[in-house]
C-alpha positions as CSV (number, residue, x, y, z in Angstrom):
1,M,185.2,74.0,114.0
2,S,186.9,71.3,116.1
3,L,184.3,71.5,118.8
4,D,181.8,70.9,116.0
5,S,183.8,67.8,114.8
6,V,183.7,66.4,118.4
7,R,180.0,67.2,118.8
8,A,179.2,65.4,115.4
9,F,181.4,62.4,116.4
10,L,179.7,62.0,119.7
11,A,176.3,62.5,118.3
12,E,176.9,59.6,115.9
13,K,179.0,57.2,118.1
14,A,178.1,58.0,121.7
15,P,175.0,60.2,122.0
16,G,174.9,59.7,125.8
17,I,178.2,61.5,126.3
18,R,177.5,65.2,127.0
19,I,180.0,67.9,126.1
20,I,180.7,70.3,129.1
21,E,181.6,73.8,128.1
22,L,183.1,76.0,130.8
23,A,182.9,79.8,130.9
24,G,186.7,80.0,131.4
25,S,189.7,78.2,129.9
26,S,190.4,74.6,130.6
27,A,193.5,74.5,128.3
28,T,195.9,73.5,131.0
29,V,195.7,70.5,133.3
30,A,195.4,72.8,136.3
31,E,192.6,74.9,134.7
32,A,190.7,71.8,133.6
33,A,191.0,70.1,137.0
34,N,189.8,73.2,138.8
35,G,187.0,73.8,136.3
36,H,185.7,70.2,136.4
37,G,186.3,69.6,140.1
38,V,188.6,66.7,139.7
39,A,192.2,65.9,140.6
40,P,194.8,67.0,138.0
41,A,195.6,63.3,137.4
42,Q,192.1,62.6,136.3
43,I,192.4,65.0,133.3
44,A,193.1,63.0,130.2
45,K,195.6,65.1,128.4
46,T,196.3,64.5,124.7
47,L,199.9,64.7,123.5
48,S,200.4,65.3,119.8
49,L,203.6,63.7,118.7
50,R,205.7,62.9,115.6
51,V,207.7,59.7,115.4
52,G,209.7,59.6,112.2
53,E,207.3,60.5,109.5
54,R,204.2,59.5,111.5
55,N,201.9,61.7,113.6
56,I,200.3,60.1,116.6
57,L,198.3,61.1,119.7
58,V,198.9,59.8,123.1
59,V,196.2,60.3,125.8
60,T,197.6,60.1,129.3
61,R,196.6,61.2,132.8
62,G,197.2,64.8,133.6
63,D,200.1,64.4,136.0
64,A,202.1,62.0,133.9
65,R,205.1,62.7,131.7
66,L,206.1,60.9,128.6
67,D,209.0,58.5,129.2
68,N,211.2,58.9,126.2
69,R,212.7,55.4,126.5
70,K,209.3,53.7,126.8
71,A,207.9,55.8,123.9
72,K,210.9,54.9,121.6
73,A,210.4,51.2,122.4
74,A,206.6,51.4,121.9
75,F,206.6,53.5,118.7
76,G,209.8,52.4,117.1
77,G,211.6,55.8,117.2
78,K,212.1,59.0,119.1
79,A,208.9,61.0,119.7
80,R,208.9,64.8,119.5
81,M,206.1,67.1,120.4
82,L,204.3,68.9,117.5
83,S,204.3,72.7,117.4
84,A,201.1,74.6,118.0
85,S,200.5,75.1,114.3
86,E,201.3,71.5,113.5
87,V,198.8,70.4,116.2
88,V,196.0,72.3,114.5
89,A,197.0,71.1,111.0
90,V,197.2,67.5,112.1
91,T,194.2,67.3,114.5
92,G,192.0,70.2,113.6
93,H,191.9,71.0,117.3
94,P,193.8,73.8,119.1
95,V,196.5,73.2,121.7
96,G,194.7,72.9,125.0
97,G,191.6,71.4,123.4
98,V,192.9,68.4,121.5
99,S,190.4,65.6,121.9
100,P,190.7,61.9,121.1
101,F,187.4,62.3,119.3
102,G,186.4,64.0,116.1
103,L,189.8,63.6,114.5
104,P,190.9,63.2,110.8
105,D,190.6,59.6,109.6
106,G,193.8,57.6,110.0
107,L,195.4,59.5,112.9
108,P,196.5,56.9,115.4
109,V,195.4,57.3,119.0
110,Y,197.1,55.5,121.9
111,C,196.0,55.6,125.6
112,D,198.6,55.2,128.3
113,I,197.8,52.6,130.9
114,S,198.1,55.2,133.6
115,L,194.5,56.2,132.7
116,K,193.3,52.8,134.0
117,A,193.7,54.0,137.6
118,F,190.4,56.0,137.3
119,D,186.8,55.1,136.8
120,E,186.2,58.4,135.0
121,V,188.6,60.8,133.1
122,V,188.1,64.2,131.6
123,P,189.5,64.6,128.0
124,A,189.1,67.9,126.1
125,A,186.3,68.1,123.5
126,G,187.9,70.1,120.7
127,S,188.2,73.6,122.2
128,T,190.1,75.2,125.1
129,N,187.0,75.3,127.3
130,S,185.2,72.0,126.6
131,A,185.5,68.5,127.8
132,V,183.6,65.3,128.5
133,R,183.5,62.8,131.3
134,V,184.0,59.2,130.3
135,S,185.5,56.0,131.5
136,P,189.0,55.3,130.2
137,A,187.8,52.0,128.6
138,R,185.0,53.8,126.8
139,M,187.3,56.6,125.6
140,A,189.8,54.1,124.2
141,E,187.0,52.2,122.5
142,L,185.5,55.3,120.9
143,A,188.9,56.6,119.8
144,N,189.8,53.2,118.4
145,A,192.9,53.5,120.6
146,L,195.6,51.0,121.5
147,W,196.8,50.8,125.1
148,V,200.5,51.4,125.7
149,D,202.8,52.0,128.6
150,V,204.8,55.1,127.6
151,C,204.6,57.5,130.6
152,Q,206.1,58.1,134.0
153,T,203.7,58.9,136.8
154,P,204.5,60.8,140.0
155,G,205.5,58.8,143.0
């Protein structure tokens, strides 16, 4: 179902973006990077978080980690990761396939500035074996996302 919601979203908003479905899993950053032939950092992973009573999504580069201090300052409270069942209930997408596209209305999406290091990133497309290739700016535009600085990057 969630792959279908991403497919419908892209057909309406960005028909030129093609969904890539792999034969194997791309649910982890390492699997996705290997399957799509990119560096792990180029995978746009989506973190499903709760801050107070609000659920939010943060898309960041694959090798980045959430910086709790920065996240608290940006979102006005401590962020905690949603459980797998909460992720499905909130996004309609399974863990490992959460996409910034095809989401329920009103779910805020944020993109970490770490994604701007790349011309193209690879976010999931609603299932654990699907993704798209898109520029970070286009992804943020389509997802109606706000840019934030909430992650630590290696090095």
